[in-house]
Structure formats: C-alpha cells, structure tokens
C-alpha positions as CSV (number, residue, x, y, z in Angstrom):
1,M,33.4,72.2,-9.3
2,R,33.3,75.7,-10.7
3,A,32.3,76.3,-14.3
4,A,31.2,79.2,-16.6
5,V,27.5,78.2,-17.3
6,L,25.4,80.0,-19.9
7,H,21.7,80.0,-18.9
8,G,20.2,82.1,-21.7
9,H,21.2,83.8,-24.9
10,D,22.6,86.9,-23.3
11,L,26.0,87.5,-21.8
12,R,24.3,88.7,-18.6
13,Q,23.1,85.1,-18.2
14,L,26.6,83.7,-18.0
15,S,27.7,83.0,-14.5
16,I,30.3,81.0,-12.5
17,D,28.4,78.2,-10.9
18,E,29.1,75.2,-8.7
19,V,28.1,72.1,-10.8
20,P,28.6,68.4,-10.4
21,E,32.0,67.1,-11.5
22,P,31.7,65.0,-14.7
23,E,33.0,61.4,-14.8
24,P,34.5,59.9,-18.0
25,G,32.5,57.3,-19.8
26,P,33.8,54.5,-22.1
27,G,36.5,55.9,-24.4
28,E,36.6,59.3,-22.5
29,V,39.1,61.1,-20.3
30,A,38.6,63.7,-17.6
31,I,40.9,66.7,-17.8
32,A,41.8,69.2,-15.0
33,V,41.7,72.4,-17.0
34,E,44.4,75.0,-16.8
35,A,43.4,77.3,-19.6
36,V,40.8,77.7,-22.4
37,G,40.4,80.0,-25.3
38,V,37.8,82.6,-26.1
39,N,36.4,82.1,-29.6
40,Q,33.9,83.5,-32.0
41,L,31.9,80.3,-31.7
42,D,31.5,81.0,-28.0
43,L,29.9,84.3,-28.9
44,N,27.6,82.5,-31.4
45,V,26.5,80.2,-28.5
46,I,25.9,83.2,-26.3
47,A,23.9,85.0,-29.0
48,G,22.1,81.8,-30.1
49,V,23.0,82.4,-33.8
50,G,24.7,80.3,-36.5
51,P,26.3,77.1,-35.3
52,G,25.8,78.3,-31.8
53,A,22.0,78.0,-32.1
54,R,22.4,74.3,-31.7
55,A,23.6,74.5,-28.1
56,A,21.1,73.3,-25.6
57,L,21.1,75.6,-22.5
58,P,22.3,75.6,-19.8
59,R,25.7,74.9,-21.3
60,I,29.3,75.1,-20.0
61,L,31.2,77.2,-22.5
62,G,34.8,76.8,-23.8
63,I,35.7,74.9,-26.9
64,D,39.5,74.4,-26.7
65,P,40.7,73.6,-23.1
66,A,44.2,72.4,-22.1
67,G,45.2,70.7,-18.9
68,T,46.1,67.3,-17.3
69,I,44.2,64.0,-17.6
70,T,43.1,63.0,-14.1
71,A,40.8,60.0,-14.9
72,V,40.1,57.7,-17.8
73,G,37.0,55.8,-18.8
74,E,36.7,52.1,-19.8
75,G,38.8,51.2,-22.8
76,V,41.3,54.1,-22.4
77,D,45.0,53.4,-21.7
78,A,45.4,53.9,-17.9
79,T,48.9,55.3,-18.5
80,R,47.3,58.5,-19.9
81,R,46.6,59.6,-16.4
82,G,48.9,62.6,-15.7
83,E,49.3,63.4,-19.4
84,R,49.3,67.1,-20.3
85,V,46.8,67.5,-23.2
86,V,44.9,70.0,-25.3
87,V,41.4,69.3,-26.8
88,K,40.5,69.4,-30.5
89,P,37.1,71.1,-30.3
90,N,35.5,69.4,-33.3
91,I,34.7,65.7,-32.4
92,P,34.2,63.6,-35.6
93,C,31.6,60.8,-35.6
94,G,34.3,58.2,-36.4
95,H,32.3,56.0,-38.8
96,C,31.3,58.1,-41.8
97,R,33.3,57.7,-45.1
98,F,35.4,60.8,-44.3
99,C,36.3,59.6,-40.8
100,L,37.1,56.1,-42.2
101,N,39.5,57.8,-44.7
102,D,41.3,59.9,-41.9
103,L,39.5,63.0,-43.1
104,Q,37.9,64.0,-39.8
105,E,37.8,67.6,-40.8
106,D,35.1,66.8,-43.4
107,C,32.9,64.7,-41.1
108,S,29.3,66.0,-41.6
109,D,28.2,64.9,-38.1
110,Q,30.8,66.7,-36.0
111,K,30.0,67.5,-32.4
112,V,31.7,70.5,-30.8
113,V,33.0,70.9,-27.3
114,G,31.2,73.8,-25.6
115,V,28.3,73.6,-28.1
116,H,26.9,70.1,-28.4
117,R,28.4,69.0,-25.0
118,D,29.7,70.9,-22.0
119,G,33.0,72.7,-22.6
120,G,36.2,73.5,-20.9
121,A,35.6,76.8,-19.1
122,A,35.4,74.7,-16.0
123,E,37.7,73.0,-13.5
124,I,37.1,69.6,-15.1
125,V,36.0,68.7,-18.7
126,V,35.3,65.3,-20.1
127,V,36.0,64.6,-23.8
128,P,36.7,61.6,-26.0
129,A,40.3,60.3,-25.5
130,A,41.0,60.6,-29.2
131,S,40.3,64.4,-29.0
132,A,42.9,65.0,-26.3
133,F,46.3,65.6,-27.8
134,A,49.6,65.4,-25.8
135,T,51.2,68.9,-25.5
136,H,54.5,67.6,-23.9
137,D,56.5,70.7,-22.9
138,L,54.2,73.2,-24.5
139,P,52.5,75.6,-22.0
140,A,48.7,75.2,-21.7
141,A,47.9,78.7,-23.0
142,Q,50.2,78.3,-26.0
143,A,48.6,74.9,-26.8
144,V,45.2,76.5,-26.6
145,S,46.3,79.2,-29.0
146,V,47.3,76.7,-31.8
147,V,45.1,73.6,-31.4
148,H,42.2,75.1,-33.2
149,S,43.5,78.2,-35.0
150,A,46.8,76.9,-36.5
151,A,45.3,73.5,-37.2
152,I,42.6,75.0,-39.3
153,V,45.1,77.1,-41.2
154,L,47.1,74.0,-41.9
155,N,44.0,72.4,-43.3
156,A,43.3,75.6,-45.4
157,A,46.9,75.5,-46.8
158,E,46.4,71.8,-47.7
159,A,43.1,72.5,-49.3
160,A,44.6,75.3,-51.4
161,G,47.6,73.2,-52.4
162,L,50.0,75.8,-51.0
163,T,53.6,75.2,-52.1
164,G,56.9,77.0,-51.7
165,N,56.6,78.3,-55.3
166,D,53.4,80.2,-54.6
167,R,52.7,83.8,-54.2
168,V,50.3,83.9,-51.2
169,L,47.8,86.6,-50.1
170,V,46.8,86.3,-46.4
171,M,43.7,88.3,-45.6
172,G,43.1,89.2,-41.9
173,A,46.7,89.0,-41.0
174,G,46.3,90.9,-37.7
175,G,44.4,88.2,-35.8
176,T,45.5,84.8,-34.4
177,L,44.4,82.9,-37.4
178,G,46.0,85.4,-39.7
179,R,49.3,85.4,-37.9
180,A,49.3,81.6,-38.0
181,A,48.5,81.7,-41.7
182,T,51.4,84.1,-42.4
183,V,53.9,82.0,-40.4
184,I,52.8,78.7,-42.0
185,A,53.0,80.1,-45.5
186,L,56.4,81.5,-44.9
187,H,57.5,78.2,-43.4
188,R,56.4,76.5,-46.5
189,G,58.7,78.8,-48.5
190,A,56.0,80.9,-50.1
191,Q,56.2,84.6,-51.0
192,V,53.6,86.2,-48.7
193,V,51.7,89.5,-48.8
194,A,49.8,89.9,-45.5
195,A,46.8,92.3,-45.5
196,S,45.2,93.7,-42.4
197,R,42.7,96.5,-41.6
198,R,45.2,97.9,-39.0
199,P,49.0,98.0,-38.8
200,V,50.6,94.7,-37.7
201,I,54.1,93.7,-36.6
202,P,55.8,91.4,-39.2
203,V,56.3,87.7,-38.2
204,G,58.9,87.2,-40.9
205,D,59.8,88.6,-44.3
206,E,56.3,89.0,-45.5
207,Q,55.1,92.2,-47.2
208,I,52.4,93.9,-45.2
209,I,49.6,96.1,-46.6
210,T,47.3,98.0,-44.4
211,A,43.8,98.7,-45.7
212,P,40.9,99.8,-43.4
213,D,38.2,98.9,-46.0
214,T,37.6,97.0,-49.2
215,A,38.1,100.1,-51.4
216,A,41.5,100.7,-49.9
217,L,42.3,97.0,-50.1
218,E,41.5,96.9,-53.9
219,A,43.7,100.0,-54.4
220,E,46.6,98.4,-52.5
221,L,46.3,95.1,-54.4
222,S,46.1,97.0,-57.7
223,R,49.2,98.9,-56.8
224,L,51.1,95.7,-56.3
225,G,50.2,94.8,-59.9
226,E,50.7,91.0,-59.7
227,D,48.3,88.1,-59.4
228,F,48.4,85.7,-56.5
229,D,48.5,81.9,-56.7
230,V,46.9,81.3,-53.3
231,L,44.5,83.2,-51.0
232,L,44.1,82.3,-47.4
233,D,41.3,84.4,-46.0
234,V,40.5,84.4,-42.2
235,T,38.5,87.6,-42.0
236,G,35.0,86.2,-42.0
237,N,34.0,89.1,-44.2
238,A,32.6,88.1,-47.6
239,P,33.3,91.5,-49.4
240,T,37.0,91.2,-48.3
241,L,37.0,87.6,-49.5
242,G,35.6,88.7,-52.9
243,V,38.4,91.2,-53.3
244,G,41.0,88.5,-52.6
245,I,39.4,86.1,-55.1
246,A,39.6,88.9,-57.7
247,A,43.3,89.2,-57.0
248,L,44.0,85.6,-57.9
249,G,45.7,84.8,-61.1
250,W,45.3,81.9,-63.6
251,G,44.4,78.7,-61.6
252,G,44.4,80.6,-58.3
253,R,43.2,78.7,-55.3
254,A,41.4,80.3,-52.4
255,A,40.5,78.8,-49.0
256,F,38.6,80.7,-46.3
257,C,38.4,79.8,-42.6
258,S,35.5,82.0,-41.3
259,A,32.2,83.4,-42.4
260,S,31.1,85.1,-39.2
261,V,30.8,88.7,-40.1
262,N,29.2,89.2,-43.6
263,P,28.4,85.9,-45.4
264,E,27.1,87.4,-48.7
265,L,29.8,86.7,-51.2
266,R,29.8,88.3,-54.7
267,I,32.3,87.3,-57.3
268,D,32.8,87.7,-61.1
269,T,31.7,84.3,-62.2
270,R,33.0,84.8,-65.7
271,D,36.5,85.6,-64.4
272,F,36.3,82.7,-61.9
273,Y,35.3,80.3,-64.6
274,L,37.6,81.4,-67.4
275,R,40.7,81.7,-65.2
276,R,40.1,78.3,-63.6
277,K,40.0,79.6,-60.0
278,S,38.8,77.5,-57.1
279,L,37.4,78.2,-53.6
280,R,37.2,75.9,-50.6
281,G,35.6,76.5,-47.2
282,V,37.6,75.2,-44.2
283,A,35.7,75.1,-40.9
284,S,37.7,72.5,-38.9
285,A,40.8,70.4,-38.8
286,G,41.8,66.7,-38.9
287,Y,43.9,64.9,-36.3
288,R,47.0,65.2,-38.6
289,H,46.6,69.0,-38.7
290,V,46.4,69.2,-34.9
291,R,49.5,67.0,-34.5
292,E,51.4,69.1,-37.0
293,A,50.3,72.4,-35.4
294,L,51.4,71.3,-31.9
295,A,54.7,70.0,-33.4
296,L,55.4,73.3,-35.2
297,A,54.6,75.3,-32.0
298,S,56.9,73.0,-29.9
299,A,59.7,73.6,-32.5
300,G,59.3,77.3,-32.3
301,V,58.1,77.6,-35.9
302,I,54.8,79.0,-34.8
303,P,55.5,81.8,-32.4
304,D,53.6,82.5,-29.1
305,L,50.1,83.5,-30.3
306,V,48.8,84.1,-26.8
307,G,47.2,87.5,-26.2
308,P,45.2,89.0,-23.3
309,R,44.5,86.7,-20.4
310,Y,41.7,86.7,-17.9
311,P,40.9,84.6,-14.7
312,L,37.8,82.4,-14.7
313,D,36.0,84.8,-12.4
314,D,36.4,87.5,-15.1
315,I,35.2,85.4,-18.1
316,V,32.2,87.7,-18.7
317,N,34.6,90.6,-19.4
318,A,36.8,88.3,-21.5
319,F,33.8,87.7,-23.8
320,A,32.6,91.3,-23.7
321,A,36.0,92.6,-24.8
322,F,36.8,89.8,-27.3
323,P,35.5,91.6,-30.4
324,M,37.9,94.5,-29.7
325,K,40.9,92.5,-28.7
326,K,43.6,92.0,-31.3
327,G,47.2,90.8,-31.3
328,G,46.8,87.3,-30.0
329,K,44.6,84.5,-28.7
330,V,42.4,85.6,-25.7
331,V,42.8,83.0,-23.0
332,V,40.9,82.3,-19.8
333,D,43.0,80.8,-17.0
334,I,41.1,78.3,-15.0
335,V,43.8,77.8,-12.3
C-alpha cells in the first residue's frame, strides 16, 4: 500500500512509499482511509520536538484519518465491516483510574496515532476498535475536521464550566479550533467575543475584535470595559493567553487547548489569587466529547470546518504550507 513515511526529522525526508499492508490484531480494526488531517502535532513529529520527539522513525504520519472499516481483529464485532468511521487520535490506556472513570482525556499513558504508532496518511491504517467512531452520513473530510478539534473544544468548555449565562472570550478565533470554540459557546447560549490576529467571518452573532499583537489585544479588551467569565484560548501563544487571563473577572475560568508557539506564561499571581481565577490545560478529548462533536456536526450545529485540500502525492506541500493556511482544517485526500 502507499503511505506517507517520515524517515528523518526533516520535511525533505517525507516520502510516499510502498509499505506492507497492516493487519488488525485483537481488538483492532483496519480502515481504508479516505482523508486525514494536517495538524501541528505532525509538524512536531517532523521536527522531532515536543510530543513529536517520542515518535520512532520511520513513521507513517496522520493522526486523524477517516474511512471505511475493511477488516476486524479477534474480539471485534464482525458487523463493523463496512462501517464508515473516523479515528480519535489519542488512544487511552484503558486501565488507569481516569480511564476506569470514563475520563479518557486525562489518561497519563495515552498513545497517539501517527506518533507512537503508524498513522492514517496511508491507504490502510490499523487502530483499536474503540478509537474508531461511526460517522454515519458525515463526509470523511468533515469528520476529520471535528473529531480532534471540536472534541477538544468541548472538553475545554466542560473544564471551564461554560454555561449559557457566561460572557466568553475566544482567543484564536480565526483557526479551526477557534471557529469550533465560537460555535460551541454560542450554541450553549453564551455571549461571545471572538478575538483574532486577522479579520474573520462571523459564524453567528459573536462580537469580533481584530488585534495583530498583544498590545493591540490589550487595548481592544480594555476598550470593551467588561470582565469575562470564561476564556477559551486556542492560540498556543502564552503572552496572548496571559492577556486573556487578565481580562477574566471574579471567579473567571480559563481553559487553553494549545501551547505550541510560545510556552512561557506570565500572570499577575496576586490578581489570579485574590479574584479566584482558575486555569486548566486541555490537550485531548474523551469518548463522550468525540460522540458529541460528531453529533453536532451531523446536526449542522458545527458548520463545515474543512479548508484547503491536497492529494496524498502532494502531502509534502500540505505540511509546508500548513503554518500559513487559515480558514479551515487542512485535509489530505488519500483516495
């Protein structure tokens, strides 16, 4: 089968190779892949940094494939053959105290598709059956766009205790995660201010502020003159996160879904302490979040988040262009 194989920590060492087709083991399924997303984690693997440094090379990339189950391993319901599915990238261990309490998102021994095991930028991928979620009538690319991004945002909203009575600040509203965060907060009935470094098209009745840097962001938030109850930050930029935390009011709750750009966070600890603020890092999602994300997408609540698309043969250019691409999930079409 054909697959995008990374042989070294350099994009020039990514190639489309012929490799043996994997077979599902006990509790696993084989999926004929239609589409897979391009993610920051893929870039971490390519560069050999952060969580990507744990990937043993050579490695087939692609953390969030979607397609059709073609074979099942021992112990898997045979009727799942032919089922259209999308893969939850973070595979929980299944036996720690978090997993046993249905909190897969907090499992400390998660393995990630495309990092710790071969991924879905290939014609066939093998994953645990529990990590393959039915997409029903949702197109593969659209399922790819929500399975990781929207599910993480749902976890962040849960972690921050977001309700319909809250005034919510979404930071990084121009990207896939940010658009999902805005839509989900609006769907919950919250009043939303969406902040982005560049102009964005509204997804609802949110108020949009455009600020190219932290100084401009501080000025815009000061101009609004009101504190926020909840901050959902998906920028990966610690200085931006710090500005958002400062904008929280009494008992304000912040959740952030990325720390890939600048991880050095500075906050006013006295303000944080005296005003009873809280901060939670959210790096993955649980099974319940994935099911809800797919249901919201199928119901049309979450709009189509798919952006630029590339064929498998052009995956190198998809990764090269990814940092500059905005306005939707970058998708690689396998077939």
